[in-house]
C-alpha positions as CSV (number, residue, x, y, z in Angstrom):
1,M,35.1,115.4,112.6
2,K,34.5,114.6,108.7
3,S,30.9,113.4,108.0
4,L,30.9,109.7,106.7
5,G,28.5,109.8,104.4
6,Y,30.2,112.4,102.7
7,T,33.3,110.7,102.6
8,I,31.5,107.8,101.2
9,D,29.7,110.0,98.3
10,R,33.5,110.9,97.4
11,I,35.2,107.2,97.6
12,V,32.3,106.0,95.2
13,K,33.3,108.6,92.8
14,A,36.9,107.6,93.0
15,A,36.2,103.9,93.0
16,P,32.7,102.7,91.6
17,H,33.3,99.1,92.2
18,L,33.4,99.8,95.8
19,E,29.8,101.2,95.7
20,E,27.7,98.6,96.5
21,D,29.9,97.8,99.6
22,L,30.1,101.6,100.5
23,L,26.7,102.2,100.3
24,R,25.7,99.4,102.3
25,I,27.6,101.2,105.3
26,R,26.0,104.3,104.3
27,R,22.2,103.0,105.0
28,K,23.3,101.2,108.4
29,W,24.7,104.5,109.4
30,K,21.8,106.4,108.4
31,K,19.8,103.9,110.5
32,Y,21.8,103.9,113.3
33,P,24.0,107.6,113.7
34,K,25.0,106.5,117.1
35,R,27.3,103.7,115.7
36,E,28.9,106.0,113.5
37,M,32.4,105.0,115.0
38,L,31.7,101.6,113.8
39,Y,30.7,102.0,110.8
40,W,33.8,104.3,110.3
41,K,36.0,101.3,111.3
42,E,34.3,99.2,108.9
43,M,34.6,101.4,106.2
44,L,38.7,101.5,107.1
45,N,39.2,97.8,107.2
46,L,37.5,97.6,103.6
47,L,39.9,100.4,102.3
48,N,43.0,98.6,103.8
49,S,42.1,95.3,102.0
50,S,45.3,94.2,100.0
51,E,43.5,94.1,96.6
52,L,42.4,97.7,97.1
53,K,45.9,99.1,97.8
54,N,46.2,98.1,94.3
55,H,44.0,100.2,92.6
56,P,45.2,102.9,90.5
57,N,42.8,105.8,92.3
58,W,44.6,104.4,95.7
59,T,46.5,107.8,96.2
60,K,43.1,109.8,95.6
61,I,41.3,107.5,97.8
62,R,43.5,108.0,100.7
63,S,43.8,111.4,100.5
64,I,39.9,111.6,100.8
65,I,40.2,109.8,104.2
66,I,43.7,111.8,104.9
67,P,43.9,115.4,103.0
68,N,47.5,116.7,103.1
69,R,47.4,119.9,105.4
70,K,49.0,123.0,103.9
71,K,52.0,123.8,105.9
72,T,51.5,126.8,107.4
73,K,54.3,129.7,106.9
74,E,56.3,130.2,110.1
75,K,56.1,133.7,111.5
76,N,58.7,135.4,113.3
77,T,59.8,138.7,114.7
78,F,63.1,139.4,112.1
79,R,62.3,142.2,110.2
80,P,63.9,142.5,106.6
81,I,67.1,143.9,106.0
82,S,67.3,147.4,104.1
83,P,69.9,149.1,102.2
84,N,70.6,151.2,104.6
85,D,72.0,148.5,107.1
86,K,75.7,148.3,107.9
87,E,75.8,144.2,107.8
88,I,78.3,142.4,109.9
89,G,77.9,139.1,108.4
90,V,75.7,136.1,108.0
91,L,74.5,133.9,111.1
92,P,76.0,130.1,110.7
93,G,73.3,127.5,111.0
94,N,73.6,126.8,114.4
95,L,73.7,130.4,115.5
96,A,70.8,130.8,113.4
97,D,68.6,127.9,114.6
98,K,69.4,128.9,118.0
99,A,67.9,132.4,117.4
100,R,64.8,131.2,115.6
101,R,64.1,128.9,118.6
102,Y,64.8,131.9,120.7
103,D,62.5,133.9,118.8
104,R,59.7,131.3,117.9
105,A,59.5,130.7,122.1
106,I,59.0,134.6,122.9
107,I,55.9,134.7,120.0
108,A,54.6,131.8,121.9
109,L,55.3,133.3,125.4
110,E,53.5,136.8,124.3
111,K,50.6,134.8,123.2
112,K,50.3,133.1,126.9
113,R,51.4,136.3,128.7
114,F,48.3,138.0,126.7
115,E,45.9,135.2,127.5
116,A,46.7,135.0,131.0
117,H,46.5,138.8,131.8
118,L,43.0,138.9,129.9
119,T,41.6,135.9,132.0
120,N,43.8,137.1,135.5
121,D,45.1,133.6,136.0
122,T,47.8,134.8,138.5
123,E,49.4,131.7,138.5
124,A,49.9,131.1,135.0
125,I,51.4,134.9,134.6
126,A,54.0,134.1,137.2
127,Q,55.3,131.1,135.2
128,I,55.6,133.1,132.4
129,Y,57.5,136.0,134.3
130,R,59.8,132.9,135.2
131,R,60.2,131.7,131.6
132,H,60.8,135.0,130.4
133,A,63.5,135.7,132.9
134,I,65.3,131.9,131.3
135,Q,64.9,133.4,128.1
136,E,66.9,136.5,128.7
137,I,69.9,134.2,130.1
138,R,69.1,132.4,126.6
139,I,69.3,135.5,124.5
140,K,72.4,136.9,126.3
141,N,74.1,133.4,125.7
142,I,73.5,133.6,122.1
143,W,75.1,137.4,121.6
144,V,77.9,136.0,123.3
145,E,78.2,133.4,120.6
146,V,77.6,135.8,117.8
147,K,80.0,138.4,119.2
148,D,82.5,135.1,119.4
149,H,82.0,134.0,115.9
150,F,82.4,137.7,114.4
151,N,85.0,138.7,116.7
152,L,82.9,141.8,118.1
153,W,84.0,142.6,121.4
154,N,86.1,145.7,120.5
155,M,83.6,147.4,118.7
156,N,82.1,150.9,120.5
157,P,79.6,149.4,123.4
158,N,77.1,152.0,122.4
159,Q,76.6,150.7,119.1
160,N,73.8,148.1,119.0
161,L,73.5,144.7,117.1
162,I,70.4,143.6,115.5
163,I,69.4,140.4,113.9
164,K,67.6,140.7,110.5
165,K,66.5,138.3,107.7
166,K,67.6,138.3,104.4
167,G,65.8,135.9,102.3
168,L,66.0,132.4,104.3
169,L,69.1,133.8,105.9
170,L,69.6,135.3,109.2
171,V,72.2,138.4,109.2
172,V,73.6,140.6,112.0
173,V,73.9,144.5,111.1
174,L,74.5,147.2,113.2
175,D,71.5,148.8,114.7
176,Q,71.1,152.4,113.4
177,P,70.2,154.9,115.9
178,K,67.2,156.9,114.7
179,S,67.8,160.3,114.4
180,S,66.0,162.5,117.0
181,P,63.4,165.0,115.7
182,P,64.7,168.8,116.2
183,P,63.5,170.6,119.4
184,Q,60.2,172.4,118.7
185,Q,60.5,176.0,119.0
186,P,57.7,177.6,121.3
187,Q,55.0,178.8,119.3
188,Q,54.9,182.4,118.5
189,P,51.5,184.3,119.0
190,T,49.7,184.6,115.7
191,E,50.2,188.2,114.4
192,G,47.0,190.4,114.9
193,M,45.5,187.7,117.4
194,I,44.2,190.1,120.5
195,G,44.9,189.1,124.2
196,L,41.9,187.8,125.8
197,D,42.1,188.5,129.6
198,V,39.2,188.5,132.0
199,E,37.7,191.8,131.2
200,V,37.9,191.2,127.8
201,L,35.6,188.3,128.0
202,R,33.2,189.5,130.3
203,K,32.4,192.7,127.8
204,F,32.4,190.3,125.1
205,L,30.0,188.1,126.7
206,R,27.9,191.4,127.9
207,S,27.9,192.3,124.4
208,L,25.9,188.8,123.6
209,G,23.4,189.4,126.5
210,M,25.5,186.6,128.5
211,D,27.3,186.6,132.2
212,L,30.8,185.4,132.8
213,P,30.2,182.1,134.3
214,P,30.9,181.8,137.5
215,G,34.0,179.9,138.6
216,L,35.5,180.3,134.9
217,F,38.6,181.8,136.4
218,P,40.0,182.3,140.2
219,E,39.1,185.2,141.9
220,S,42.3,187.4,142.2
């Protein structure tokens, strides 16, 4: 909560003609801090007077009491489109809105799921699984509408579609399968490396004045 004294100081700078009335409220607040809410109400009644609303600094005074909150940037899971993507088309507004709502719901569910598992809240976990199942039905219905819109039912069933962002728009692209790395060849022994068997190791340790630790190799 804002400090009443600090707020009064800022208002006095914007409207010096209110200094006497505001400092009187400030002195009462200092004397009886437990009555702070009462003095907030008294100050707001003063600021809501009809003559003050015509003050040239009224907008500034109002912003001191009710600051403009900055809009937080909406987070989403849509990856930006890349030059190599094969674009199918831009999602129309109604489908884009459905996709964004689904995405926000999934983000919120994942946050709750993490918290529920962290606190071992079994009842919350059960409800989250249920809501996940409902969201799966929603996304399937969205993809039916997307395929209907772009007439994609004759495409290869092995090809996947994905929604990405292109500036402020959402687009449907063909998901390019990642090329799998070539299978690794079995590593060849380095040339000149001596094969190390039990006898060689025993002789090497004896040359250092040590014995082979018991149990290092199973008895043959």
